C-alpha positions as CSV (number, residue, x, y, z in Angstrom):
1,M,85.7,146.4,98.2
2,Y,82.7,144.1,98.4
3,S,81.5,142.9,101.8
4,F,81.1,139.1,101.6
5,K,78.3,137.4,103.5
6,K,77.5,133.9,104.4
7,G,76.1,132.0,101.4
8,D,77.8,134.1,98.7
9,R,79.4,132.1,95.9
10,V,83.0,133.3,95.4
11,L,86.0,132.6,93.1
12,V,89.6,132.7,94.3
13,L,91.8,135.1,92.4
14,D,94.9,133.4,90.9
15,D,93.3,129.9,91.3
16,E,90.9,127.8,89.3
17,F,88.3,127.2,92.0
18,G,85.8,128.8,94.3
19,G,83.3,128.0,97.0
20,V,80.6,129.3,99.2
21,V,81.2,131.7,102.1
22,A,80.9,129.8,105.3
23,F,82.1,132.5,107.7
24,A,82.8,136.2,107.1
25,K,84.8,138.4,109.4
26,A,86.4,141.7,108.7
27,E,89.7,140.5,107.4
28,Q,89.0,136.7,107.1
29,I,86.6,135.0,104.8
30,T,86.3,131.2,105.2
31,I,84.9,129.5,102.2
32,L,83.7,125.9,101.7
33,T,85.0,124.6,98.4
34,D,83.0,122.2,96.2
35,D,85.2,119.4,97.7
36,D,84.0,120.3,101.3
37,I,87.3,121.9,102.3
38,E,87.3,125.0,104.4
39,I,89.9,127.6,103.4
40,T,90.4,131.1,104.8
41,Y,91.3,134.0,102.6
42,H,91.6,137.8,102.9
43,P,88.7,139.5,101.2
44,S,91.1,141.0,98.6
45,E,91.9,137.4,97.3
46,L,88.2,136.7,96.5
47,I,85.7,138.0,94.0
48,L,81.9,137.4,93.9
49,D,80.9,134.8,91.3
50,R,78.4,136.8,89.3
51,S,77.6,133.8,87.0
52,F,76.2,131.9,90.0
53,K,72.4,132.2,90.6
54,V,71.8,133.4,94.2
55,S,69.6,131.1,96.2
56,S,68.7,130.7,99.9
57,F,70.9,127.7,100.8
58,T,73.6,127.6,103.4
59,P,77.0,126.1,102.5
60,K,76.2,122.7,104.0
61,E,73.0,122.5,102.0
62,E,74.6,123.3,98.7
63,P,73.6,120.8,96.0
64,A,76.3,118.3,95.3
65,P,78.0,118.7,92.0
66,K,77.3,116.0,89.4
67,K,80.1,113.6,89.1
68,S,81.1,111.8,86.0
69,K,81.5,108.1,86.0
70,A,85.1,108.1,85.1
71,R,86.7,111.0,87.0
72,Q,90.4,110.9,86.2
73,V,92.8,113.8,86.4
74,S,95.7,113.9,84.0
75,R,99.2,114.3,85.4
76,K,99.6,117.7,83.7
77,K,96.3,118.9,85.3
78,A,97.3,117.3,88.7
79,A,100.3,119.6,88.9
80,F,97.8,122.5,89.0
81,I,95.6,121.2,91.8
82,P,95.7,123.8,94.4
83,A,97.2,122.9,97.8
84,V,95.2,123.4,101.0
85,E,97.0,125.9,103.2
86,I,97.3,125.3,106.9
87,D,98.6,128.2,109.0
88,L,100.4,126.8,112.1
89,H,101.0,130.1,113.8
90,V,99.6,129.7,117.3
91,H,97.5,132.9,117.1
92,Q,95.6,131.2,114.1
93,L,94.9,128.0,116.1
94,V,93.7,129.4,119.5
95,K,91.8,132.4,120.6
96,S,94.2,133.2,123.4
97,E,97.8,132.0,124.0
98,R,97.5,133.0,127.7
99,G,98.8,130.3,130.0
100,M,100.6,128.4,127.2
101,D,104.3,127.8,127.4
102,A,106.5,127.0,124.3
103,Y,106.0,123.2,124.8
104,D,102.2,123.5,124.8
105,K,102.3,125.7,121.7
106,L,104.6,123.3,119.8
107,N,102.5,120.3,120.8
108,L,99.3,122.1,119.5
109,Q,101.0,122.9,116.2
110,I,102.3,119.3,115.7
111,D,98.9,117.8,116.7
112,T,97.2,120.2,114.2
113,A,99.6,119.1,111.5
114,R,99.0,115.4,112.3
115,Y,95.3,115.9,112.2
116,K,95.4,117.7,108.9
117,I,97.6,115.0,107.3
118,E,95.2,112.2,108.5
119,W,92.2,114.3,107.2
120,A,93.9,114.7,103.8
121,I,94.7,111.0,103.5
122,Q,91.1,110.1,104.4
123,N,89.6,112.7,102.0
124,R,92.2,112.0,99.2
125,V,93.6,115.5,99.2
126,P,96.9,115.4,97.4
127,K,98.6,118.6,98.5
128,L,99.0,120.5,101.7
129,V,101.0,123.6,102.5
130,F,102.0,124.0,106.2
131,I,102.8,127.6,107.0
132,H,105.2,127.5,109.9
133,G,107.2,130.7,109.7
134,I,111.0,131.0,109.9
135,G,111.7,131.5,113.6
136,Q,114.4,129.3,115.0
137,G,113.5,126.3,112.9
138,V,112.2,124.1,115.8
139,L,108.7,123.7,114.3
140,K,110.1,123.0,110.9
141,E,112.3,120.2,112.2
142,E,109.5,118.7,114.2
143,L,107.3,118.8,111.0
144,N,110.0,117.1,109.0
145,Y,110.2,114.4,111.6
146,L,106.4,114.0,111.5
147,F,106.3,113.8,107.7
148,Q,109.0,111.1,107.6
149,R,106.7,108.8,109.6
150,Y,104.2,108.6,106.6
151,S,105.5,106.4,103.8
152,Q,103.1,108.0,101.2
153,V,104.2,111.6,102.0
154,K,106.8,113.5,100.1
155,F,107.7,117.0,101.5
156,Y,109.7,119.9,100.2
157,D,110.0,123.7,100.7
158,A,106.9,125.4,99.4
159,D,107.0,128.1,96.6
160,Y,109.5,130.6,97.7
161,Q,107.9,133.5,95.8
162,K,104.6,132.9,97.6
163,Y,105.7,131.8,101.1
164,G,109.3,132.7,101.5
165,K,111.2,130.2,103.6
166,G,108.4,129.8,106.1
167,A,106.3,127.0,104.6
168,T,106.6,123.3,103.7
169,E,104.5,121.6,101.0
170,I,103.7,118.0,101.2
171,Y,102.4,115.7,98.5
172,I,100.4,112.6,99.5
173,H,100.6,109.7,97.1
174,Q,97.1,108.3,96.9
175,N,96.7,104.7,95.7
176,A,93.9,104.2,93.1
């Protein structure tokens, strides 16, 4: 398996996009997509983009892609826009859970979800997948309550084959 390093251009397997490696740990590779979105993957989900010419820039210094004047996405193509995944498991959000009770953990998860929704609205990201796990369903109910507070958000269970019952996908209607 290839050992990814900061600055490598990678492609995501089973998706139509890629990015530049921003952080590389043993089992987690965080990439910065062309839309300036950070997403974390397991190294087995990425491949090195060999068609990309290697240079000495860091992810933030990457040259901006040229935009066409009329950038419209057809409805058919919009269905294939990948969703940004947000893992709300507490161990993914903090270094140590020490000293946190259930109330603190739940508030952290809800605050993270609220922040990501606001970020997606501001950056015109149409889809998010919140990975909450199955558990007792408390977090899922709190997320549903949060999603109902946004008029432009529609939510539904995420792809069962990919996430099981432990994730909710939201679609954010963006006005033109």
